[in-house]
N, CA, C and O atoms as CSV, one atom per row, in Angstrom:
chain,resi,resn,atom,element,x,y,z
A,1,MET,N,N,14.261,-8.359,-94.012
A,1,MET,CA,C,12.727,-7.768,-94.104
A,1,MET,C,C,12.675,-6.312,-94.395
A,1,MET,O,O,13.383,-5.400,-93.969
A,2,MET,N,N,11.859,-6.307,-95.066
A,2,MET,CA,C,11.319,-4.423,-95.434
A,2,MET,C,C,10.235,-4.197,-95.072
A,2,MET,O,O,9.416,-5.051,-95.412
A,3,LEU,N,N,9.795,-3.228,-94.399
A,3,LEU,CA,C,8.295,-2.807,-94.115
A,3,LEU,C,C,7.965,-1.746,-95.036
A,3,LEU,O,O,8.575,-0.705,-95.281
A,4,SER,N,N,6.647,-2.308,-95.603
A,4,SER,CA,C,5.928,-0.995,-96.766
A,4,SER,C,C,5.088,-0.312,-95.996
A,4,SER,O,O,4.780,-0.397,-94.808
A,5,VAL,N,N,4.794,0.328,-96.806
A,5,VAL,CA,C,3.582,1.062,-96.550
A,5,VAL,C,C,2.172,-0.062,-95.981
A,5,VAL,O,O,1.553,-0.060,-94.917
A,6,GLY,N,N,2.065,-0.784,-96.988
A,6,GLY,CA,C,0.996,-1.734,-96.866
A,6,GLY,C,C,0.976,-2.704,-95.136
A,6,GLY,O,O,0.128,-2.875,-94.260
A,7,LYS,N,N,2.046,-3.025,-95.293
A,7,LYS,CA,C,2.352,-3.696,-93.921
A,7,LYS,C,C,2.047,-2.539,-92.508
A,7,LYS,O,O,1.416,-2.856,-91.500
A,8,ILE,N,N,2.521,-1.505,-92.703
A,8,ILE,CA,C,2.602,-0.516,-91.718
A,8,ILE,C,C,0.811,-0.315,-91.529
A,8,ILE,O,O,0.122,-0.453,-90.519
A,9,PHE,N,N,0.484,0.003,-92.715
A,9,PHE,CA,C,-1.332,0.498,-92.578
A,9,PHE,C,C,-1.796,-0.878,-91.648
A,9,PHE,O,O,-2.277,-0.610,-90.547
A,10,LEU,N,N,-1.671,-2.476,-92.056
A,10,LEU,CA,C,-2.149,-3.359,-91.879
A,10,LEU,C,C,-1.777,-3.272,-90.302
A,10,LEU,O,O,-2.757,-3.159,-89.566
A,11,LEU,N,N,-0.783,-3.300,-89.812
A,11,LEU,CA,C,-0.552,-3.154,-88.319
A,11,LEU,C,C,-1.200,-2.035,-87.758
A,11,LEU,O,O,-1.809,-2.280,-86.717
A,12,ILE,N,N,-1.232,-0.966,-88.134
A,12,ILE,CA,C,-1.926,0.036,-87.404
A,12,ILE,C,C,-3.831,-0.538,-87.362
A,12,ILE,O,O,-4.504,-0.212,-86.383
A,13,ILE,N,N,-4.317,-1.167,-88.233
A,13,ILE,CA,C,-5.449,-1.663,-88.337
A,13,ILE,C,C,-5.972,-2.531,-87.281
A,13,ILE,O,O,-7.005,-2.537,-86.611
A,14,ILE,N,N,-4.669,-3.441,-87.366
A,14,ILE,CA,C,-4.602,-4.583,-86.100
A,14,ILE,C,C,-4.733,-4.083,-84.679
A,14,ILE,O,O,-5.533,-4.496,-83.840
A,15,LEU,N,N,-3.734,-3.033,-84.521
A,15,LEU,CA,C,-3.708,-2.087,-83.187
A,15,LEU,C,C,-4.877,-1.844,-82.815
A,15,LEU,O,O,-5.336,-2.369,-81.801
A,16,VAL,N,N,-5.681,-0.866,-83.695
A,16,VAL,CA,C,-6.783,-0.102,-83.491
A,16,VAL,C,C,-7.894,-1.210,-83.131
A,16,VAL,O,O,-8.582,-1.120,-82.115
A,17,ALA,N,N,-8.033,-2.507,-84.268
A,17,ALA,CA,C,-9.117,-3.526,-83.645
A,17,ALA,C,C,-8.558,-3.924,-82.134
A,17,ALA,O,O,-9.389,-3.719,-81.250
A,18,VAL,N,N,-7.718,-4.276,-81.846
A,18,VAL,CA,C,-7.401,-4.680,-80.437
A,18,VAL,C,C,-7.601,-3.552,-79.617
A,18,VAL,O,O,-8.193,-3.777,-78.562
A,19,TRP,N,N,-7.350,-2.719,-79.780
A,19,TRP,CA,C,-7.584,-1.391,-78.987
A,19,TRP,C,C,-9.125,-1.567,-78.333
A,19,TRP,O,O,-9.495,-1.823,-77.187
A,20,TYR,N,N,-9.925,-1.289,-79.709
A,20,TYR,CA,C,-11.439,-1.346,-79.301
A,20,TYR,C,C,-12.035,-2.727,-78.909
A,20,TYR,O,O,-13.185,-2.735,-78.468
A,21,PHE,N,N,-11.380,-3.852,-79.026
A,21,PHE,CA,C,-11.586,-4.937,-78.642
A,21,PHE,C,C,-11.859,-5.013,-76.856
A,21,PHE,O,O,-12.850,-5.391,-76.232
A,22,PHE,N,N,-10.695,-4.550,-76.442
A,22,PHE,CA,C,-10.518,-4.122,-74.997
A,22,PHE,C,C,-10.911,-3.052,-74.268
A,22,PHE,O,O,-10.905,-2.962,-73.040
A,23,LYS,N,N,-11.285,-2.166,-75.136
A,23,LYS,CA,C,-12.726,-1.073,-74.952
A,23,LYS,C,C,-13.923,-1.823,-74.589
A,23,LYS,O,O,-14.273,-1.877,-73.411
A,24,ILE,N,N,-14.499,-2.337,-75.409
A,24,ILE,CA,C,-15.704,-3.045,-75.517
A,24,ILE,C,C,-15.681,-3.967,-74.229
A,24,ILE,O,O,-16.579,-3.832,-73.398
A,25,ILE,N,N,-14.652,-4.923,-74.040
A,25,ILE,CA,C,-14.714,-5.813,-72.979
A,25,ILE,C,C,-14.613,-4.923,-71.811
A,25,ILE,O,O,-15.105,-5.363,-70.772
A,26,GLU,N,N,-14.070,-3.753,-71.779
A,26,GLU,CA,C,-13.729,-3.130,-70.093
A,26,GLU,C,C,-15.295,-2.307,-69.912
A,26,GLU,O,O,-15.750,-2.144,-68.779
A,27,LYS,N,N,-15.951,-1.880,-70.986
A,27,LYS,CA,C,-17.493,-1.278,-70.879
A,27,LYS,C,C,-18.544,-2.328,-70.341
A,27,LYS,O,O,-19.469,-2.027,-69.587
A,28,ARG,N,N,-18.249,-3.791,-70.895
A,28,ARG,CA,C,-19.108,-4.678,-70.585
A,28,ARG,C,C,-18.988,-4.762,-69.134
A,28,ARG,O,O,-20.075,-4.865,-68.564
A,29,LYS,N,N,-17.881,-4.746,-68.328
A,29,LYS,CA,C,-17.243,-5.228,-67.223
A,29,LYS,C,C,-17.855,-3.997,-66.013
A,29,LYS,O,O,-18.328,-4.143,-64.886
A,30,LEU,N,N,-17.633,-2.986,-66.710
A,30,LEU,CA,C,-18.173,-1.628,-66.047
A,30,LEU,C,C,-19.973,-1.876,-65.835
A,30,LEU,O,O,-20.614,-1.843,-64.785
A,31,ASN,N,N,-20.393,-2.092,-67.057
A,31,ASN,CA,C,-22.236,-2.185,-66.748
A,31,ASN,C,C,-22.368,-3.664,-65.976
A,31,ASN,O,O,-23.380,-3.871,-65.306
A,32,ILE,N,N,-21.442,-4.579,-66.070
A,32,ILE,CA,C,-22.171,-5.606,-64.954
A,32,ILE,C,C,-21.892,-5.291,-63.490
A,32,ILE,O,O,-22.632,-5.716,-62.603
A,33,ASP,N,N,-20.737,-4.485,-63.225
A,33,ASP,CA,C,-20.661,-4.178,-61.676
A,33,ASP,C,C,-21.623,-3.061,-61.686
A,33,ASP,O,O,-21.992,-2.723,-60.561
A,34,LYS,N,N,-22.103,-2.427,-62.641
A,34,LYS,CA,C,-23.025,-1.236,-62.162
A,34,LYS,C,C,-24.363,-1.944,-61.724
A,34,LYS,O,O,-25.105,-1.636,-60.792
A,35,ASN,N,N,-24.500,-3.128,-62.770
A,35,ASN,CA,C,-26.003,-3.834,-62.472
A,35,ASN,C,C,-26.063,-4.420,-61.228
A,35,ASN,O,O,-27.054,-4.296,-60.508
A,36,LYS,N,N,-24.791,-5.237,-60.822
A,36,LYS,CA,C,-24.582,-5.739,-59.435
A,36,LYS,C,C,-25.166,-4.487,-58.302
A,36,LYS,O,O,-26.157,-4.603,-57.581
A,37,GLN,N,N,-24.431,-3.532,-58.370
A,37,GLN,CA,C,-24.253,-2.588,-57.230
A,37,GLN,C,C,-25.640,-2.046,-57.416
A,37,GLN,O,O,-26.155,-1.921,-56.304
A,38,ASN,N,N,-26.614,-1.601,-58.576
A,38,ASN,CA,C,-27.859,-1.322,-58.635
A,38,ASN,C,C,-28.775,-2.150,-57.985
A,38,ASN,O,O,-29.627,-1.727,-57.203
A,39,LYS,N,N,-28.570,-3.693,-58.388
A,39,LYS,CA,C,-28.945,-4.970,-57.596
A,39,LYS,C,C,-29.009,-4.754,-56.156
A,39,LYS,O,O,-30.043,-4.908,-55.507
A,40,GLU,N,N,-27.836,-4.376,-55.640
A,40,GLU,CA,C,-27.756,-4.758,-54.350
A,40,GLU,C,C,-28.465,-3.518,-53.822
A,40,GLU,O,O,-29.499,-3.681,-53.176
A,41,ASN,N,N,-28.013,-2.339,-54.035
A,41,ASN,CA,C,-29.012,-1.182,-53.711
A,41,ASN,C,C,-30.554,-1.275,-53.364
A,41,ASN,O,O,-31.139,-1.074,-52.299
A,42,ASP,N,N,-31.086,-1.699,-54.798
A,42,ASP,CA,C,-32.482,-2.343,-54.654
A,42,ASP,C,C,-32.974,-3.404,-53.420
A,42,ASP,O,O,-34.090,-3.419,-52.900
A,43,ASP,N,N,-31.999,-4.151,-53.150
A,43,ASP,CA,C,-32.345,-4.876,-52.263
A,43,ASP,C,C,-32.324,-4.171,-50.884
A,43,ASP,O,O,-33.299,-4.224,-50.134
A,44,ILE,N,N,-30.995,-3.400,-50.520
A,44,ILE,CA,C,-31.345,-2.862,-49.420
A,44,ILE,C,C,-32.469,-1.943,-49.472
A,44,ILE,O,O,-33.226,-2.211,-48.539
A,45,ASN,N,N,-32.922,-0.915,-50.211
A,45,ASN,CA,C,-34.198,-0.574,-50.081
A,45,ASN,C,C,-35.485,-0.998,-50.122
A,45,ASN,O,O,-36.544,-0.502,-49.739
A,46,LYS,N,N,-35.168,-2.091,-50.702
A,46,LYS,CA,C,-36.574,-2.939,-50.082
A,46,LYS,C,C,-36.862,-3.750,-48.620
A,46,LYS,O,O,-37.900,-4.309,-48.265
A,47,ASN,N,N,-35.551,-3.613,-47.885
A,47,ASN,CA,C,-35.265,-4.297,-46.604
A,47,ASN,C,C,-35.032,-2.928,-45.573
A,47,ASN,O,O,-34.513,-3.025,-44.461
A,48,GLY,N,N,-35.419,-1.912,-46.047
A,48,GLY,CA,C,-34.970,-0.517,-45.370
A,48,GLY,C,C,-35.318,-0.829,-43.738
A,48,GLY,O,O,-36.148,-1.649,-43.346
A,49,ILE,N,N,-34.636,-0.135,-43.061
A,49,ILE,CA,C,-35.201,0.038,-41.541
A,49,ILE,C,C,-36.527,0.798,-41.267
A,49,ILE,O,O,-36.741,1.776,-41.983
A,50,ASP,N,N,-37.478,0.459,-40.286
A,50,ASP,CA,C,-38.726,1.166,-39.803
A,50,ASP,C,C,-38.073,2.318,-38.925
A,50,ASP,O,O,-37.364,2.221,-37.923
A,51,ALA,N,N,-38.477,3.311,-39.529
A,51,ALA,CA,C,-38.286,4.871,-38.459
A,51,ALA,C,C,-39.559,5.670,-38.591
A,51,ALA,O,O,-40.535,5.361,-39.274
A,52,PHE,N,N,-39.431,6.579,-37.952
A,52,PHE,CA,C,-40.298,7.731,-38.092
A,52,PHE,C,C,-39.976,9.182,-37.606
A,52,PHE,O,O,-39.299,9.222,-36.578
A,53,LYS,N,N,-40.258,10.119,-38.037
A,53,LYS,CA,C,-39.955,11.455,-38.006
A,53,LYS,C,C,-40.613,12.174,-36.624
A,53,LYS,O,O,-41.815,12.437,-36.623
A,54,CYS,N,N,-39.788,12.476,-35.470
A,54,CYS,CA,C,-40.648,13.197,-34.639
A,54,CYS,C,C,-41.127,14.575,-34.912
A,54,CYS,O,O,-40.539,15.379,-35.635
A,55,ASP,N,N,-42.137,14.768,-34.337
A,55,ASP,CA,C,-43.045,15.943,-34.877
A,55,ASP,C,C,-42.177,17.052,-34.326
A,55,ASP,O,O,-41.698,17.891,-35.088
A,56,VAL,N,N,-41.926,17.083,-32.803
A,56,VAL,CA,C,-41.238,17.737,-32.111
A,56,VAL,C,C,-40.433,18.164,-32.413
A,56,VAL,O,O,-40.374,19.374,-32.629
A,57,CYS,N,N,-39.253,17.184,-32.591
A,57,CYS,CA,C,-37.520,17.914,-32.450
A,57,CYS,C,C,-37.292,17.653,-33.959
A,57,CYS,O,O,-36.342,18.241,-34.477
A,58,GLY,N,N,-38.130,16.758,-34.798
A,58,GLY,CA,C,-37.387,16.510,-36.354
A,58,GLY,C,C,-36.636,15.234,-36.398
A,58,GLY,O,O,-36.231,14.866,-37.501
A,59,LEU,N,N,-36.379,14.463,-35.288
A,59,LEU,CA,C,-35.125,13.640,-35.399
A,59,LEU,C,C,-35.747,12.286,-35.850
A,59,LEU,O,O,-36.803,11.947,-35.316
A,60,TRP,N,N,-35.127,11.417,-36.873
A,60,TRP,CA,C,-35.437,10.242,-37.133
A,60,TRP,C,C,-35.300,9.102,-36.107
A,60,TRP,O,O,-34.165,8.934,-35.661
A,61,SER,N,N,-36.052,8.480,-35.767
A,61,SER,CA,C,-35.825,7.662,-34.604
A,61,SER,C,C,-36.311,6.292,-35.077
A,61,SER,O,O,-36.925,6.354,-36.142
A,62,THR,N,N,-36.176,4.944,-34.496
A,62,THR,CA,C,-36.494,4.042,-34.476
A,62,THR,C,C,-37.401,3.290,-33.476
A,62,THR,O,O,-37.137,3.783,-32.380
A,63,GLY,N,N,-38.094,2.587,-33.365
A,63,GLY,CA,C,-39.219,2.107,-32.154
A,63,GLY,C,C,-40.217,2.761,-32.134
A,63,GLY,O,O,-40.718,3.041,-33.223
A,64,LYS,N,N,-41.000,3.340,-30.624
A,64,LYS,CA,C,-42.310,3.803,-30.667
A,64,LYS,C,C,-42.074,5.195,-30.046
A,64,LYS,O,O,-43.081,5.903,-30.076
A,65,LYS,N,N,-41.039,5.723,-29.522
A,65,LYS,CA,C,-40.881,6.904,-29.251
A,65,LYS,C,C,-39.611,7.825,-29.643
A,65,LYS,O,O,-38.576,7.186,-29.835
A,66,CYS,N,N,-39.553,8.820,-29.748
A,66,CYS,CA,C,-38.327,9.486,-29.893
A,66,CYS,C,C,-36.943,9.236,-29.091
A,66,CYS,O,O,-37.041,9.148,-27.867
A,67,ASN,N,N,-35.841,9.131,-29.597
A,67,ASN,CA,C,-34.907,8.731,-28.976
A,67,ASN,C,C,-33.693,9.940,-28.840
A,67,ASN,O,O,-32.516,9.733,-28.544
A,68,ASN,N,N,-34.209,11.009,-29.085
A,68,ASN,CA,C,-33.668,12.620,-28.420
A,68,ASN,C,C,-33.491,12.893,-27.240
A,68,ASN,O,O,-34.195,13.848,-26.911
A,69,LYS,N,N,-32.796,12.452,-26.332
A,69,LYS,CA,C,-33.024,12.825,-24.902
A,69,LYS,C,C,-33.244,14.496,-24.582
A,69,LYS,O,O,-33.670,14.734,-23.452
A,70,GLU,N,N,-33.021,15.552,-25.380
A,70,GLU,CA,C,-33.537,16.742,-25.135
A,70,GLU,C,C,-34.897,16.879,-25.586
A,70,GLU,O,O,-35.503,17.853,-25.140
A,71,CYS,N,N,-35.521,16.091,-26.396
A,71,CYS,CA,C,-36.844,16.120,-26.933
A,71,CYS,C,C,-38.070,15.982,-25.904
A,71,CYS,O,O,-38.081,15.042,-25.109
A,72,THR,N,N,-39.111,16.940,-25.930
A,72,THR,CA,C,-39.860,16.805,-24.984
A,72,THR,C,C,-40.960,15.592,-25.134
A,72,THR,O,O,-41.642,15.112,-24.228
A,73,ASN,N,N,-40.947,15.197,-26.636
A,73,ASN,CA,C,-41.940,14.101,-26.721
A,73,ASN,C,C,-41.420,12.743,-26.666
A,73,ASN,O,O,-41.976,11.768,-27.172
A,74,SER,N,N,-40.101,12.733,-25.895
A,74,SER,CA,C,-39.281,11.573,-25.639
A,74,SER,C,C,-40.094,10.869,-24.206
A,74,SER,O,O,-39.658,9.838,-23.693
């Protein structure tokens, strides 16, 4: 069996086609993963915690009063 220039060229074309096929599949998978992560982040942002910033010390706290023990506003 002898390799000719035509057969080598055809083999290179097939290898390049397979290479790009797998690149496309990988890119789609990354986009799907990114979309899932963005959707999860959006869900987290929509259901965020209820907090306020203390006017005196600047600490973010939950509840009705400042949680900083050293703050005069607590």
